[in-house]
matplotlib code that plots the C-alpha trace (Angstrom):
import matplotlib.pyplot as plt

x = [-22.2, -22.7, -24.7, -22.3, -19.5, -21.7, -22.6, -18.9, -18.1, -21.2, -19.7, -16.4, -17.9, -19.8, -16.8, -15.4, -16.0, -15.9, -19.2, -18.9, -19.0, -22.8, -23.5, -21.3, -23.1, -26.6, -25.3, -24.4, -27.9, -29.6, -27.4, -27.8, -31.1, -29.9, -32.7, -30.5, -28.1, -31.0, -32.3, -28.8, -28.5, -31.5, -30.6, -27.0, -27.8, -31.3, -30.8, -29.1, -30.8, -31.6, -33.6, -36.9, -35.7, -34.2, -37.5, -39.3, -36.9, -37.2, -41.0, -40.8, -38.4, -40.5, -44.0, -44.6, -43.0, -44.1, -47.0, -47.5, -43.6, -43.8, -46.8, -45.1, -42.0, -43.9, -45.6, -42.2, -41.6, -41.2, -43.3, -42.3, -38.7, -39.1, -37.3, -39.5, -38.5, -39.7, -43.0, -45.0, -43.3, -44.1, -47.9, -47.9, -46.6, -48.8, -51.8, -50.6, -50.9, -54.3, -53.3, -55.3, -54.5, -54.7, -51.1, -50.4, -53.5, -51.6, -48.2, -49.1, -52.6, -52.3, -52.1, -55.2, -57.7, -60.7, -59.7, -59.6, -63.4, -63.1, -61.0, -61.1, -57.9, -56.6, -56.4, -52.6, -53.0, -55.3, -52.9, -50.2, -52.1, -53.3, -50.0, -48.8, -51.9, -51.8, -48.3, -49.7, -52.5, -55.3, -57.1, -60.6, -59.2, -57.2, -60.6, -62.0, -59.1, -57.6, -58.4, -55.4, -56.9, -54.1, -54.5, -57.9, -58.4, -55.8, -57.3, -60.7, -58.9, -57.1, -60.4, -61.9, -64.4, -63.6, -66.4, -65.7, -61.8, -62.5, -64.3, -61.6, -58.8, -60.3, -60.3, -56.8, -53.9, -51.3, -49.3, -49.2, -52.9, -53.1, -51.2, -53.9, -56.6, -55.3, -54.7, -58.3, -59.6, -58.0, -59.1, -62.6, -62.0, -62.6, -59.8, -61.2, -61.5, -57.9, -56.8, -58.7, -57.3, -53.8, -54.4, -56.1, -53.0, -50.7, -47.8, -45.1, -44.8, -48.6, -48.4, -45.3, -47.4, -50.4, -48.2, -46.5, -49.9, -51.1, -48.0, -48.3, -51.9, -50.4, -52.4, -49.3, -51.3, -52.5, -48.9, -47.3, -49.6, -49.1, -45.4, -44.7, -46.4, -44.2, -40.7, -40.2, -36.9, -38.2, -40.9, -38.3, -37.0, -40.5, -41.0, -37.9, -39.1, -42.5, -40.6, -38.4, -41.3, -43.0, -39.7, -39.4, -35.7, -34.6, -37.4, -36.1, -32.6, -33.5, -35.3, -33.1, -30.3, -32.4, -33.0, -31.4, -31.6, -32.2, -29.4, -25.9, -25.9, -29.0, -26.9, -26.1, -29.8, -29.6, -26.8, -27.7, -30.8, -29.1, -26.9, -30.0, -31.5, -28.2, -28.1, -31.5, -30.4, -27.5, -25.1, -22.5, -19.9, -22.2, -23.8, -20.4, -19.5, -22.8, -22.4, -18.9, -20.4, -23.1, -20.4, -18.6, -21.1, -22.1, -25.7, -28.3, -27.6, -24.0, -23.7, -25.6, -23.1, -20.2, -21.6, -22.3, -18.5, -17.4, -15.7, -16.0, -19.3, -17.8, -14.2, -13.8, -12.1, -8.4, -7.9, -5.4, -3.7, -6.7, -7.5, -6.9, -10.1, -11.5, -14.9, -15.1, -13.9, -16.0, -19.1, -18.4, -18.0, -21.6, -22.8, -21.0, -22.5, -26.0, -26.9, -26.5, -29.7, -27.9, -24.5, -26.1, -27.7, -24.3, -22.5, -24.8, -24.8, -21.0, -20.6, -18.1, -15.8, -16.3, -13.3, -12.8, -11.0, -14.3, -16.1, -13.8, -14.0, -17.6, -18.1, -17.7, -19.4, -22.4, -22.7, -25.9, -24.3, -21.0, -22.8, -25.0, -22.1, -20.1, -22.9, -24.1, -20.6, -18.5, -21.3, -21.8, -18.9, -16.4, -13.8, -14.8, -18.4, -17.1, -15.0, -17.9, -21.0, -21.3, -20.3, -21.4, -22.5, -24.0, -21.9, -22.5, -26.2, -26.2, -24.3, -26.5, -29.7, -28.6, -27.6, -31.1, -33.1, -30.9, -31.0, -27.8, -25.9, -25.5, -29.3, -29.8, -27.3, -28.7, -32.2, -31.3, -29.0, -32.1, -34.5, -32.9, -29.2, -28.4, -30.3, -31.5, -34.4, -35.5, -39.3, -41.0, -44.0, -46.2, -44.8, -42.3, -39.7, -36.0, -33.4, -35.3, -38.4, -41.1, -44.6, -46.4, -48.7, -45.8, -43.5, -46.3, -47.2, -43.7, -42.8, -45.9, -45.1, -41.3, -42.6, -40.6, -41.3, -42.1, -42.4, -39.1, -39.0, -36.2, -33.9, -31.3, -31.5, -35.2, -35.5, -33.0, -34.5, -38.2, -37.2, -34.9, -37.8, -40.1, -37.3, -37.3, -41.0, -41.0, -38.4, -40.4, -43.4, -41.8, -40.0, -36.5, -37.2, -35.1, -36.5, -40.3, -39.2, -37.4, -40.5, -42.9, -40.7, -41.5, -45.0, -46.4, -46.8, -50.6, -49.5, -46.5, -48.7, -51.0, -48.1, -47.5, -44.7, -42.9, -40.4, -37.7, -36.7, -35.7, -38.5, -40.7, -38.7, -39.1, -42.9, -43.4, -46.4, -45.0, -42.3, -41.2, -41.2, -39.2, -36.5, -36.4, -35.9, -33.0, -31.1, -31.6, -30.4, -27.3, -26.8, -27.0, -24.2, -22.0, -22.5, -22.1, -18.6, -17.5, -18.6, -16.7]
y = [76.9, 72.9, 73.4, 75.3, 72.8, 69.8, 71.5, 72.4, 68.7, 67.9, 70.2, 68.4, 65.1, 65.9, 65.7, 62.4, 59.1, 57.1, 55.4, 55.4, 59.4, 59.8, 57.2, 58.9, 62.0, 60.1, 58.4, 62.0, 63.3, 60.5, 61.1, 64.9, 65.4, 68.2, 69.3, 71.4, 68.6, 66.2, 68.5, 69.1, 65.2, 65.0, 67.5, 66.4, 62.6, 62.2, 58.7, 57.6, 54.1, 55.7, 58.5, 57.2, 56.6, 60.0, 61.6, 59.6, 61.0, 64.8, 64.3, 63.3, 66.2, 68.8, 67.8, 69.8, 73.0, 72.7, 70.4, 71.4, 71.0, 67.6, 66.5, 67.8, 65.5, 62.6, 62.6, 62.4, 58.8, 56.2, 53.4, 50.7, 51.3, 51.6, 48.6, 45.8, 46.6, 50.1, 49.5, 49.5, 52.9, 54.4, 53.4, 54.5, 58.0, 58.1, 57.5, 60.0, 62.9, 61.6, 61.3, 59.6, 55.9, 55.2, 55.4, 52.9, 50.4, 50.4, 49.7, 47.3, 46.0, 42.9, 45.1, 47.0, 44.7, 46.2, 49.5, 48.3, 49.0, 52.5, 54.1, 54.3, 53.0, 53.0, 50.1, 50.0, 50.4, 47.5, 45.2, 46.3, 45.4, 42.3, 40.8, 41.5, 39.7, 36.9, 35.9, 36.4, 33.9, 36.5, 35.2, 36.5, 40.0, 39.2, 38.3, 41.6, 43.7, 41.9, 41.6, 39.5, 36.1, 34.1, 35.8, 35.6, 31.9, 30.6, 32.4, 30.7, 27.3, 27.7, 28.6, 25.6, 27.5, 25.2, 26.2, 29.9, 28.9, 27.0, 29.6, 32.3, 29.8, 28.5, 32.2, 33.1, 33.2, 33.0, 29.9, 29.4, 29.5, 26.7, 24.6, 25.2, 24.7, 20.8, 20.8, 21.8, 19.2, 16.4, 17.6, 17.4, 14.2, 15.4, 13.2, 13.3, 17.2, 17.4, 15.2, 16.8, 20.4, 18.9, 17.6, 21.1, 22.8, 20.5, 21.6, 19.0, 20.7, 20.1, 16.4, 15.8, 17.7, 15.6, 12.5, 13.3, 13.9, 10.5, 8.8, 10.5, 9.1, 5.5, 5.6, 4.2, 3.4, 7.0, 8.3, 6.4, 7.5, 11.4, 11.2, 9.3, 12.0, 14.8, 15.9, 17.8, 16.7, 15.6, 13.6, 10.9, 11.0, 10.1, 7.6, 5.8, 6.2, 4.5, 1.7, 1.3, 1.4, -1.5, -3.4, -3.0, -2.3, -2.6, 0.0, 2.1, 2.0, 2.8, 5.8, 7.0, 6.9, 8.9, 11.5, 14.9, 17.0, 20.6, 21.6, 20.1, 19.8, 17.4, 14.7, 13.5, 12.6, 10.6, 8.8, 7.7, 6.5, 4.4, 3.1, 2.0, 0.5, -1.5, -2.8, -4.1, -5.8, -7.3, -5.5, -4.3, -2.8, -0.8, 0.2, 1.3, 3.5, 5.2, 6.1, 7.4, 9.7, 10.9, 11.6, 14.2, 16.9, 19.0, 18.4, 16.2, 12.9, 13.5, 13.6, 10.5, 8.9, 9.7, 8.4, 5.2, 5.4, 6.3, 9.4, 12.9, 14.7, 18.1, 19.2, 22.9, 25.3, 26.0, 29.5, 31.4, 34.9, 36.4, 40.1, 42.6, 43.7, 47.1, 47.8, 45.4, 47.5, 50.5, 48.1, 46.7, 50.3, 51.1, 48.1, 48.8, 52.3, 50.6, 50.0, 46.4, 46.5, 49.6, 48.0, 45.3, 48.0, 49.6, 46.4, 45.9, 49.6, 49.3, 45.8, 46.7, 47.7, 44.7, 42.1, 38.6, 39.7, 41.5, 38.6, 36.2, 38.6, 39.1, 35.3, 35.4, 39.0, 38.4, 35.1, 35.9, 38.9, 37.1, 34.3, 36.7, 38.9, 35.7, 34.7, 37.9, 38.9, 35.7, 33.1, 29.7, 27.9, 30.5, 29.5, 32.4, 31.1, 27.7, 29.1, 31.1, 28.7, 26.7, 28.9, 27.7, 30.8, 31.1, 28.1, 28.1, 28.5, 25.7, 23.3, 24.3, 23.7, 20.4, 18.7, 19.9, 18.6, 15.6, 17.2, 17.1, 20.5, 19.4, 19.2, 22.6, 24.3, 22.3, 23.8, 27.3, 27.5, 26.6, 28.6, 31.8, 31.8, 32.8, 36.0, 36.7, 39.1, 37.3, 37.5, 35.3, 36.5, 34.1, 35.4, 33.1, 34.6, 34.4, 32.0, 29.1, 30.6, 30.1, 30.6, 32.7, 29.9, 27.3, 29.7, 30.2, 26.4, 25.6, 28.2, 27.6, 23.6, 24.8, 27.4, 30.2, 33.6, 34.0, 37.6, 38.3, 35.5, 37.2, 36.7, 34.3, 32.1, 31.8, 31.1, 28.5, 26.9, 26.9, 25.9, 22.8, 21.7, 21.6, 19.6, 17.3, 17.0, 16.0, 13.3, 11.8, 12.0, 10.1, 7.8, 9.2, 9.3, 12.2, 12.5, 12.9, 15.1, 17.6, 17.2, 18.1, 21.0, 22.7, 21.1, 20.0, 16.5, 16.3, 16.8, 14.4, 11.5, 11.5, 10.9, 7.3, 5.3, 3.1, 1.8, 3.7, 7.2, 8.2, 7.4, 9.3, 12.2, 12.4, 11.9, 14.7, 16.4, 19.9, 21.1, 23.5, 20.7, 18.5, 21.0, 21.8, 18.1, 17.7, 20.8, 20.2, 16.8, 18.0, 20.7, 18.1, 15.8, 18.6, 19.9, 16.4, 16.4, 19.7, 19.3, 16.2]
z = [92.0, 91.9, 88.8, 86.9, 87.6, 86.3, 83.2, 82.4, 83.0, 80.7, 77.8, 78.1, 77.9, 74.9, 73.1, 74.3, 72.7, 76.1, 76.3, 80.1, 80.8, 80.1, 82.6, 85.1, 84.5, 84.7, 87.9, 89.2, 88.1, 90.1, 93.3, 93.3, 91.6, 89.8, 87.3, 85.2, 84.7, 84.0, 81.1, 79.6, 79.8, 77.7, 75.3, 74.8, 74.5, 73.0, 71.7, 75.2, 76.3, 79.7, 77.9, 79.0, 82.6, 82.8, 81.6, 84.5, 87.1, 85.8, 86.0, 89.6, 90.5, 88.6, 89.3, 92.3, 91.2, 87.7, 87.0, 83.3, 82.4, 84.0, 82.0, 78.7, 79.6, 80.6, 76.9, 75.6, 77.0, 74.3, 76.1, 73.6, 75.0, 78.6, 80.2, 81.6, 85.1, 84.9, 83.3, 86.6, 87.5, 84.4, 84.9, 88.3, 87.5, 84.3, 86.7, 89.1, 86.6, 85.6, 82.1, 79.3, 79.8, 75.9, 75.3, 78.0, 76.8, 73.3, 74.6, 77.4, 76.5, 78.7, 81.7, 80.7, 79.4, 80.8, 79.4, 75.9, 75.2, 76.5, 73.6, 69.8, 68.3, 64.5, 62.6, 63.2, 66.9, 67.2, 65.1, 67.4, 70.4, 69.0, 68.1, 71.6, 73.1, 70.9, 72.1, 75.7, 74.9, 75.5, 72.5, 73.3, 73.0, 69.9, 68.0, 69.2, 67.9, 65.0, 61.4, 60.6, 59.5, 61.0, 64.7, 64.6, 63.1, 65.4, 68.5, 67.8, 67.5, 70.7, 72.3, 71.2, 68.8, 65.7, 63.6, 63.8, 63.3, 60.1, 58.4, 59.2, 58.3, 54.9, 53.4, 55.0, 52.6, 55.0, 55.0, 58.5, 58.7, 56.2, 58.6, 61.3, 59.2, 58.7, 62.5, 62.8, 60.4, 62.3, 65.6, 64.4, 63.0, 59.6, 58.1, 54.5, 54.4, 55.7, 52.8, 50.1, 51.4, 51.2, 47.7, 46.6, 48.0, 46.1, 48.2, 49.2, 52.8, 53.4, 52.1, 54.7, 57.3, 57.2, 56.7, 59.9, 61.9, 60.8, 61.8, 65.3, 65.3, 64.5, 61.2, 59.2, 56.2, 55.7, 57.0, 54.1, 51.5, 52.1, 53.1, 49.9, 47.7, 49.2, 48.0, 51.2, 52.7, 56.0, 54.4, 53.3, 57.0, 58.6, 55.9, 57.2, 60.8, 60.0, 58.3, 61.4, 63.7, 61.5, 61.7, 58.0, 58.3, 54.7, 53.7, 56.4, 55.5, 51.7, 53.0, 55.6, 52.7, 50.5, 53.1, 52.2, 55.3, 54.6, 57.0, 57.0, 60.6, 60.4, 58.6, 62.2, 62.4, 59.1, 60.0, 63.6, 62.3, 59.8, 62.7, 64.3, 61.4, 60.3, 64.0, 63.5, 60.4, 62.2, 60.0, 62.6, 60.5, 58.5, 61.7, 63.3, 60.0, 60.4, 64.1, 63.2, 60.6, 63.0, 65.7, 63.4, 64.0, 67.3, 67.9, 69.9, 67.5, 67.2, 71.0, 71.4, 68.7, 70.7, 73.9, 72.0, 71.0, 74.4, 73.1, 74.3, 73.6, 73.7, 73.0, 74.2, 72.1, 72.7, 74.0, 71.9, 72.7, 70.5, 70.4, 73.4, 75.2, 73.7, 75.5, 78.3, 81.2, 79.9, 79.8, 83.3, 84.6, 83.2, 84.9, 88.2, 88.0, 88.6, 84.8, 83.7, 81.3, 79.6, 79.4, 77.1, 74.8, 74.6, 73.9, 70.7, 69.7, 69.8, 68.4, 65.6, 68.4, 70.3, 70.3, 70.9, 74.2, 75.3, 74.8, 76.9, 80.0, 79.7, 80.0, 84.0, 84.2, 82.0, 80.2, 78.4, 76.7, 76.1, 74.2, 72.4, 71.0, 70.2, 67.9, 66.6, 65.7, 64.9, 64.8, 66.2, 64.3, 65.7, 68.0, 70.3, 70.6, 71.5, 74.3, 75.9, 74.9, 78.0, 81.3, 84.7, 86.5, 89.9, 91.2, 94.8, 94.5, 91.8, 94.1, 97.2, 95.2, 93.4, 96.7, 98.3, 95.5, 94.4, 90.7, 89.2, 88.5, 84.7, 84.4, 86.2, 84.0, 80.8, 81.4, 82.5, 79.3, 77.2, 79.1, 79.4, 78.2, 81.7, 81.5, 84.9, 84.0, 80.9, 80.4, 77.8, 75.7, 77.8, 80.9, 82.0, 84.2, 85.1, 84.6, 85.0, 83.0, 85.7, 85.1, 87.8, 88.8, 88.9, 91.2, 93.5, 93.8, 94.4, 96.6, 98.8, 99.2, 100.1, 102.5, 100.9, 99.6, 95.7, 96.0, 93.7, 91.3, 89.3, 92.4, 91.5, 94.5, 94.4, 90.7, 90.7, 93.9, 92.4, 89.0, 90.6, 92.7, 89.7, 87.9, 91.1, 91.1, 87.0, 87.7, 90.3, 88.4, 85.5, 87.7, 86.7, 83.2, 81.8, 78.5, 79.7, 82.8, 80.2, 77.9, 80.6, 81.6, 78.3, 77.5, 80.9, 82.3, 81.2, 77.6, 77.7, 79.3, 76.5, 73.9, 72.7, 74.1, 71.7, 74.1, 72.1, 73.4, 70.2, 68.4, 71.2, 70.7, 66.9, 67.5, 70.0, 68.5, 69.5, 67.3, 69.9, 72.6, 70.3, 69.6, 73.4, 74.4, 71.8, 72.8, 76.6, 76.4, 74.3, 76.9, 79.6, 78.0, 77.3, 80.9, 82.4, 80.8, 81.7, 85.4, 86.0]

ax = plt.figure().add_subplot(projection="3d")
ax.plot(x, y, z, "-o")
ax.set_aspect("equal")
plt.show()
């Protein structure tokens, strides 16, 4: 009788537009373990986000009474769409049934490295695996699997097999590969070869790239030669920076004035460096005018300009009446039924029906989702984005951990925002985990020193504690130098210690060799300045 009632409910729900009801039924299925209800859910909602998880549950329920049906169901799982939190489970069940591991090897090659050589794969399958392994830094396997000259060449490069990397990259037409070939020549000390290759390419971007590389290496003569020959916009900026380092301030000023950024927001960088240059030239009125221009934007350099001017770095948007919430309460109910991961999927599937009222309410409930929806639907210039952009979740934990390690709440939030955007279950391609994006070895190292368990790195308290402890270590390592501590959180203190110190933090930041770290430092510092104000 119970099964009949459940199926009747299902029939009614099929004609409803409420996105919650299929989750209520799925919750009922999980609680009752009613196989017939599970099969009907699968039939009625073939595209439901929980489809793969539902199949796994049905497999477990039918295995003993009907093994062949369970196997047939298991093969319907789309391995690419299994949530990260369920991947261990699918692997366990797959092995339990004694099925061929080949589909798992293709979907999760990093978990089955020793199995790769056991199977024959199509070219498409090999490239799919190689791409996933490349971003997980399993370069030796990328070389064995891929025919993509960029992936193979860069893998050899990162393994230190430079002669093999050179042979591959030299004949690769992918633009990114050409960049790495220049890096390779420089790494081998083959400067003439790098220069001839750039001249052969005759591309303004590569003239800029080589000029910037020479600038990082303090070869100012060569830096000037190649930057001067480039029409790529950033080349003009770095010419100005080179002049500034050499204390040729009139030339620096001329180049900064000629600098025309690719993005309008980068004008703050132009005006800030003109401010510094005019100060050096003892032209305070011009310096102040440039500083005021730099302060008009909303990024790292504009924040620094505002700090110089002793004005607010960030003025939060004013909350208006706005739209009424439309889907928030349904999304919240899905999460409270035990499905926060699927709640996010439903939000994006129904983004056309999302209102500013929904996004505002989500700010406190799921700040990650709130920010992502605001950006995707309304853009970073929108009022709603500015209202939700800098939340302060997990307040009690952050306060407690801040006091324990003597690391400011503003810095904890600044790093957390940049690392995960407050996504508790975030996992990067390289394997960094949780709110503070901890690598496994870092988490275990800090946990051992603190005498706590690192068994669940996704636990909010554990993750924030270990991440903040590592920040404290870096601040101590650099004797309180915030810029280098932040750079080290991204690139590691070993790499940062090799970078030239010009006695000027802004020069240091602009000449960070890693583009990712350079952007990271600016974004975290901007976040820090904003949170420092908001938390006063």
